[in-house]
Every structure is written in structure tokens, then in C-alpha cells.
Phi, psi and omega in degrees: 000322184248140172236085186291141174239130178246123175231106185064238180260014180253134175233129177217172181261116181296318186286343179253005181262168178063027177215157181258169177054047180281329184244145178294313180199187182294324179297318177297320177301319178293322179293318179293320175302317181297319178295319177297317181295314182298326183281322190243352186230044177298330179297321179289321181294339177279348179281166170284099192257124176251113184260135180235126177266128175282129180279133009250327186299335180284347184290310177297325176298312182292324178304311179291317181302311182286329177295318180293324186260001179057054180242158172274159172212159175236172177243156181217124178267119173230128186243140178293147163268109190269163172293153185295342184257004181211156174255005184257301184280140181228159176243013178185183180201160185229138178259169184302328182274004181096354174304130177218154181227142177206163178275106184295324181294315178297314182300314185279308188277326184265319183260344180073026181269139172274173176298325179293323177298314181294321179298320178296317178296319180297321178296321178294318179294324180297325177303317177296315181300317180297312181299316181290324177297316179294323180294315188267329185248334178085357182200152175258359185278125174237116184288172177299141177249033187308320184259016184241152162265123182265137176236124180252129188241134174227171179280346177180160179239110181263272177285330178100349186292323178297314181293318179299317179297317178297318180297315180295324176298313182289330176294330175293341179269012172067030175298146179300316176214158173233123182251135176260133184225137176199150176296324185221154179202151172279152180296326179289321177297323178301317182298318181291313184290324183297341180286339182243336180279148174286328174208146180231120185238120178223166177257309187248117176247137178220159179259179180290147357287139187233137171218132180307317184302332184291348177277350186242140175290317178247131184216133173207160175289129181279123182277163176297327179295321177294319178300312181297323179293321178292324176294323177296315180294322178295325177296320178295326180273002179067033176253354180208140359283160184279157182294334182292346176291339181259006183278000000 
């Protein structure tokens, strides 16, 4: 089923790449990721693994992924710093503690933003991240991951800024390594994320024009209500909340 290709710290499936509609939905994407992981990454599964789902699209992927592999997971809200004319595309992203990453060239040359402008936007986005984190997780506290390998999961990697921000946030928690995982990714996003991740694992890689949704037969925006329902189901299955919250 899988024909893995390794380039540096990036691993993807050659036979499932360069094509659209590879996954039925996000749950299917998580199941396929889990099968890929079980077959080729037993060394990682033997580690003390702390899995983090990026809200919101990464939650159903992670729900299936951790259910298949019998792992715990936590959630992490990271929000894009968007272009002024859209709420979808972003040139940066912000984590709960205020960590942010952005494309300096785009901000300065294309948008005419100074560093102070971007900092102001990042502060505004952080307010949203804090409110949503409290709503969905109930806390902004993330304990030390000193004895863990952290894995951050999303439904896809487009520009890469959301994943990069999440990785930098988790590295501040002293994780031994931070691994980025997603069912699908753009080739350009892979390059950006691979510079900060210790390992990057995806199934479906595609080039421009790229949209995460194109990898899925069924696609919709995941609501906060869906996230809370999945956390409830994960709690019933004993996959949430994770043990590192009590460390």
C-alpha cells in the first residue's frame, strides 16, 4: 500500500502523492496515517510519545490516529495571521503563549507592514487563541515535555506557518524531539516545516496550485462543537486527557 520516500528528515508516500481525493475524510486520513506509522515508525512508537492535535481540522485526524495506535493526545490552538482581504489564507501564525512566526518578505514587501504592525496583529490573534483555548481545553497551561517526543498533527500543511508555530511552541516545552504529521502537504510547505521539525511525516504531497481540501472527498470546516464532541468520545476511550497534564 505504501511506497515511502525519505528525503532528509521528510518521509512521504510516493504512490499516494501528486494526486487529489486520496482520503474519504479527515477520519480516514488519520487511519491511513496510523497504518503508515505502525508499519514504518515503530522506533517512534516505542518512545514516550505526546501527541497534539491542531484545532480544529487536526482533531478528527488525531482522534482516528490515536485511536488506531492506542495513544493519548492533547489539543493545541494555533491561529493564522491572515491577509487583510481574507480569513482563510495566512502569512503567519500565533500560539497560545504569544509565539508567532511570519513571512517577513511578504509582510514588508507585499503588504507594507512593519515589524510593529505584525506584532500588533499577532497580539490581536493571540486574544482569539487564548479565548478559544480556554473554551475548548479549559487551560492555557502546558507542562514540560522533557521526557517526551512530541508529535503535532494537522489535517494538512499548506504554507506551513501554523505547523512551524506549533513546533516552536512545543520546543519551548523541552520535548526531546518534535515531529510534524499530516495526511497531506504542499511541497513548499514541506520545505518550510522541515527546517524546524526533527522529522516530518506525510502521506500525500502535491505541488501548486495546492489546497488541503483537495486531498479529501468530503470536506467541511470543523466546528468547536465537533471538537468538544470528539474530546468527549476520546475521554470515553481513555485517550484524553493525556497523562502529561498531571506531570
